[in-house]
C-alpha positions as CSV (number, residue, x, y, z in Angstrom):
1,X,21.2,0.8,31.2
2,X,24.9,1.0,31.9
3,X,27.5,-1.0,30.0
4,X,30.9,-0.3,31.5
5,X,31.2,3.5,31.5
6,X,29.0,4.1,28.5
7,X,25.4,5.0,29.0
8,X,23.3,3.3,26.3
9,X,19.7,4.2,25.6
10,X,17.1,1.8,24.4
11,X,14.8,3.1,21.6
12,X,11.2,2.9,22.5
13,X,8.7,2.0,19.8
14,X,5.0,2.7,19.7
15,X,4.1,-0.9,18.5
16,X,1.7,0.6,16.0
17,X,2.7,2.1,12.7
18,X,-0.2,4.4,12.5
19,X,0.5,5.8,16.0
20,X,4.1,6.2,15.0
21,X,3.2,8.3,11.9
22,X,0.8,10.4,13.9
23,X,3.2,11.1,16.7
24,X,6.2,11.8,14.4
25,X,4.4,13.6,11.5
26,X,1.4,15.1,13.3
27,X,-2.3,15.0,12.4
28,X,-1.6,16.1,8.8
29,X,1.2,13.6,8.2
30,X,-0.7,10.7,9.7
31,X,-3.8,11.6,7.8
32,X,-1.8,11.6,4.5
33,X,-0.5,8.1,5.4
34,X,-4.0,6.8,5.8
35,X,-5.1,8.6,2.6
36,X,-2.3,6.9,0.7
37,X,-3.5,3.5,1.9
38,X,-7.1,4.3,1.0
39,X,-6.0,5.7,-2.5
40,X,-4.1,2.5,-3.2
41,X,-7.1,0.3,-2.2
42,X,-9.4,2.5,-4.4
43,X,-7.0,2.1,-7.4
44,X,-7.2,-1.7,-7.0
45,X,-11.0,-1.7,-6.8
46,X,-11.4,0.6,-9.9
47,X,-8.9,-1.4,-12.0
48,X,-10.6,-4.7,-11.0
49,X,-13.9,-3.4,-12.4
50,X,-12.3,-2.4,-15.7
51,X,-10.4,-5.6,-16.0
52,X,-13.5,-7.6,-15.5
53,X,-15.5,-5.6,-18.0
54,X,-12.8,-6.0,-20.6
55,X,-12.3,-9.7,-20.0
56,X,-8.8,-9.4,-18.8
57,X,-9.0,-12.0,-16.1
58,X,-5.3,-12.5,-15.6
59,X,-4.8,-8.9,-14.7
60,X,-8.0,-9.1,-12.6
61,X,-6.5,-11.9,-10.5
62,X,-3.2,-10.0,-10.1
63,X,-5.1,-6.9,-9.0
64,X,-7.1,-9.0,-6.5
65,X,-4.0,-10.6,-5.1
66,X,-2.3,-7.2,-4.7
67,X,-5.4,-5.8,-3.0
68,X,-5.4,-8.8,-0.6
69,X,-1.7,-8.1,0.2
70,X,-2.5,-4.4,0.8
71,X,-5.3,-5.3,3.2
72,X,-3.1,-7.8,5.0
73,X,-0.3,-5.2,5.4
74,X,-2.7,-2.5,6.6
75,X,-4.1,-4.8,9.2
76,X,-0.6,-5.9,10.3
77,X,0.5,-2.3,10.7
78,X,-1.9,-2.0,13.6
79,X,0.2,-4.3,15.7
80,X,3.7,-3.7,14.5
81,X,6.0,-0.7,13.9
82,X,7.2,-1.1,10.4
83,X,7.9,2.5,9.3
84,X,11.1,1.4,7.6
85,X,9.5,-1.7,6.0
86,X,9.1,-1.1,2.3
87,X,6.4,-3.7,1.5
88,X,3.6,-1.2,2.0
89,X,5.2,1.3,-0.3
90,X,5.9,-1.4,-3.0
91,X,2.2,-2.4,-2.9
92,X,1.2,1.3,-3.2
93,X,3.5,1.6,-6.3
94,X,1.9,-1.5,-7.8
95,X,-1.6,0.1,-7.2
96,X,-0.6,3.0,-9.5
97,X,0.8,0.6,-12.1
98,X,-2.4,-1.5,-12.1
99,X,-4.5,1.7,-12.3
100,X,-2.5,2.9,-15.4
101,X,-2.8,-0.6,-17.0
102,X,-6.6,-0.5,-16.5
103,X,-6.9,2.9,-18.1
104,X,-5.0,1.7,-21.2
105,X,-6.8,-1.7,-21.5
106,X,-9.4,-0.2,-23.9
107,X,-6.7,1.0,-26.2
108,X,-5.0,-2.4,-26.1
109,X,-8.2,-4.3,-27.0
110,X,-9.1,-2.0,-29.9
111,X,-5.5,-2.2,-31.3
112,X,-5.6,-6.0,-31.2
113,X,-8.9,-6.1,-33.2
114,X,-7.6,-3.7,-35.8
C-alpha cells in the first residue's frame, strides 16, 4: 500500500511453520525439521523408560512434562508461523540433556551405593 510517496510491502506468512520450512528450505530442509522434532520426542520416551527402571521418579516427571510441552508446541506449529520462536529449539535442547542424564543414571546409582 502507499504511505505518502513510499511504497511499503506487507510480508505474507504461510500461517504454518511446517509449510514455511518446506517452502524456504525445500524438501530436504523441511524433512530435517520434522526429523529433529521426532528425535527430540524419541529422546524423551527412551529417557522416561530408563528413569522409571532406575526409580528416578523426579527426573521421570520432568521428562514427561517436557515431552508434553514438545507435543503442544508441535501441534501449535500447524496453525502458527513461529520460525523465529525459540521455545521449540529450547525443548529440543532439553531433550538432549535429558537423554544424557538417562544414560548416566546407572553410573550415579552405583556410585551412591559404593
